[in-house]
C-alpha positions in Angstrom: 0.1 0.0 0.0 1.2 3.4 -0.8 2.2 5.8 1.8 -0.4 8.5 2.6 0.8 12.1 2.6 1.7 13.5 5.8 -1.5 15.5 6.3 -3.4 12.3 6.3 -1.2 10.3 8.7 -1.4 10.2 12.4 2.0 10.7 14.1 3.2 7.8 15.9 5.5 9.1 18.7 8.3 7.1 20.0 8.3 4.5 17.0 11.6 3.3 15.9 12.8 4.4 12.5 11.9 1.9 9.8 14.6 -0.1 8.0 16.0 1.8 4.9 17.0 -1.5 3.1 20.1 -2.5 1.5 22.7 0.3 0.6 26.3 0.4 -0.8 29.1 0.9 1.6 29.6 4.8 2.2 32.6 6.3 0.4 35.3 7.1 2.9 35.6 10.8 3.7 37.3 12.8 0.9 40.0 15.4 1.8 41.0 17.7 -1.0 44.8 17.7 -0.6 45.5 20.3 -3.1 45.3 24.2 -2.5 42.5 26.1 -4.3 43.2 27.4 -7.9 44.5 30.8 -7.8 42.5 32.2 -10.6 42.4 35.7 -9.4 45.4 37.6 -7.7 45.1 38.8 -4.2 44.7 42.4 -5.3 41.7 41.2 -7.6 40.0 39.4 -4.7 40.4 42.3 -2.4 39.0 44.8 -5.2 35.8 42.3 -5.4 35.6 42.3 -1.5 35.9 46.0 -1.3 33.0 46.4 -3.9 30.7 44.0 -2.2 31.3 45.7 1.2 30.6 49.1 -0.5 27.3 47.7 -1.9 26.2 46.5 1.5 26.9 49.7 3.2 25.8 52.1 0.7 23.2 50.6 -1.3 22.0 48.1 1.4 19.5 45.4 1.3 15.9 45.7 1.2 14.6 43.6 4.1 10.7 42.9 3.8 10.3 41.6 7.4 9.9 44.1 10.3 11.1 41.4 12.8 14.3 40.7 10.7 15.1 44.3 10.5 14.8 44.7 14.3 17.5 41.9 14.6 19.7 43.6 12.1 19.4 46.8 14.1 20.3 44.9 17.3 23.4 43.5 15.4 24.6 46.9 14.5 23.1 47.6 11.1 21.6 51.0 10.0 18.0 50.4 9.4 15.7 52.8 7.5 12.1 51.7 8.3 10.6 54.0 5.8 12.3 52.4 3.0 12.8 49.0 4.6 16.5 49.2 3.7 19.2 47.8 5.9 22.9 49.0 5.5 25.9 46.9 6.9 29.3 48.3 7.6 32.2 46.1 6.9 33.3 46.0 10.6 29.8 44.8 11.5 30.0 41.9 8.9 33.3 40.8 9.8 32.5 40.9 13.4 29.7 38.4 12.8 31.6 36.3 10.4 34.0 35.8 13.2 31.4 33.7 14.8 31.0 31.3 12.1 32.9 28.0 13.0 35.5 26.7 10.4 34.1 23.2 10.7 30.9 21.3 12.2 29.3 17.9 12.1 25.8 17.6 10.5 24.5 14.5 12.4 22.6 11.7 10.9 20.5 9.0 12.8 23.0 6.6 11.6 26.4 7.6 13.3 28.3 6.2 10.2 26.7 8.8 7.9 27.6 11.9 10.0 28.7 14.5 7.5 31.9 16.6 8.2 31.5 20.0 7.0 34.3 22.4 6.5 38.1 22.5 6.2 39.0 20.4 3.0 36.4 17.8 3.2 34.5 17.3 -0.1 30.9 16.0 0.3 28.7 14.7 -2.4 24.8 15.0 -2.7 21.9 15.0 -5.1 20.6 18.2 -7.0 18.2 20.4 -4.9 15.4 22.4 -6.4 14.5 20.6 -9.5 11.1 21.2 -10.9 10.9 18.2 -13.3 11.6 14.4 -13.1 12.5 12.3 -16.1 12.6 8.7 -16.5 12.4 6.0 -19.4 8.8 5.2 -18.6 7.2 8.6 -17.9 9.6 10.8 -19.7 10.0 14.4 -18.7 7.2 15.6 -16.4 6.5 17.8 -13.3 7.9 16.2 -10.0 5.5 14.2 -7.5 5.9 12.7 -4.3 6.6 9.3 -5.6 9.3 10.6 -7.7 10.6 12.5 -4.7 10.6 9.2 -2.6 12.3 7.2 -5.4 15.1 9.8 -5.7 15.9 9.5 -2.0 15.8 5.6 -2.2 18.4 5.9 -5.0 20.5 8.5 -3.1 20.4 6.1 0.0 21.7 3.3 -1.8 24.6 5.2 -3.6 27.7 5.1 -1.4 29.3 8.1 -3.4 26.6 10.4 -2.0 27.2 11.4 1.4 23.8 13.2 2.1 20.3 13.4 1.0 20.0 17.0 -0.1 16.6 18.8 0.5 14.2 19.3 -2.4 15.5 16.8 -4.6 12.5 17.4 -6.9 9.2 19.5 -6.3 6.3 17.2 -5.5 3.5 19.2 -7.0 0.9 16.6 -6.6 0.5 17.3 -2.7 -0.8 20.5 -1.2 1.6 23.3 -0.7 0.7 23.8 3.0 1.6 20.2 4.0 4.2 19.5 1.2 7.3 20.3 3.6 5.9 17.7 5.9 5.8 15.1 3.3 9.3 15.8 2.0 10.9 15.9 5.6 9.3 12.6 6.5 10.4 11.2 3.2 14.0 12.1 4.2 13.4 10.5 7.6 11.8 7.3 6.4 13.8 6.3 3.3 17.3 7.2 4.4 19.7 7.5 7.5 21.7 10.0 5.9 21.8 13.7 6.8 19.3 15.9 5.1 17.9 19.5 4.6 14.9 20.9 6.3 12.2 23.5 5.1 12.9 27.2 5.7 10.5 28.8 3.2 8.4 30.3 6.3 8.9 30.3 9.9 6.2 27.9 10.3 7.8 25.3 8.0 11.0 25.7 9.7 9.6 25.1 13.1 7.7 22.1 11.6 11.1 20.7 10.5 12.8 21.2 13.8 9.9 19.6 15.7 10.0 16.5 13.3 13.9 16.3 14.0 13.1 16.6 17.7 11.0 13.4 17.6 13.4 11.5 15.4 16.7 12.4 17.3 15.4 13.1 20.7 14.7 16.6 22.5 18.0 16.6 24.4 20.3 15.5 21.5 18.8 18.3 19.2 19.7 21.0 21.9 23.3 20.3 21.4 24.0 18.7 18.0 23.3 20.1 14.4 20.9 17.7 12.7 19.6 19.7 10.1 20.5 22.4 7.6 18.6 25.3 5.7 19.2 27.4 2.7 18.0 31.1 2.1 18.4 32.8 -1.1 18.3 36.6 -1.8 16.1 37.9 -4.6 17.7 39.7 -7.1 18.5 42.7 -6.9 19.4 42.8 -3.3 16.0 41.9 -1.6 15.0 39.4 1.1 11.4 38.9 0.9 9.0 38.2 3.8 8.8 34.5 3.0 12.6 33.9 2.7 13.5 35.8 6.0 10.6 35.3 8.1 12.0 32.4 9.9 15.0 34.3 11.4 12.5 36.5 13.4 12.5 33.7 16.0 16.3 33.2 16.0 18.5 34.3 19.0 20.0 37.9 18.6 23.5 36.9 19.6 
């Protein structure tokens, strides 16, 4: 019997994760032993940085979330509420960048699948954000939940892939308001590799975290990274309310 969408399922709290089936042995952690290609000179890199800092400080970003603008203001940014523009000086940016860790571990429910992020470690995963699926039987078509699950099953069996990614294909056959639940649940059910959550709204980000709390346990979640999110800027220089809304509940430190 096919799986019902998350909106039609009752949560089974405390149930042990289902078996994910056979899989190829994971590829050993890959370390890039070679230095980065020096395509640009140090002077050229510094010119690009100076131009980027100048844009952020003088032109600024249009932040379409009042709560997010408040967080930026507490962090040292100059905020113009009339225009929703936020301007960041170089010293503010560099001060916050100093808090970013050089490396961290993205934990999987299978300890052998923990993802080492940072340094010179190279990790492979599937594509994220594809609108269409293509196979020999159905040809090219919009993604659906069955295709989403099949890609995750395939990704799980491939030892060369270190993590599951996020929206491997958009499942347009399930309602938008519950789609993120179906996708995150599929990541949890069909693989024991690390995965990405949903952060397109604050509610979906909160749902992703709560689902991970059930999977990993509340205590483990408080002190370990178990899920990632990805937020993109709208061009030119705009963060809309949907993309930035989840940050309103983030700590100000």
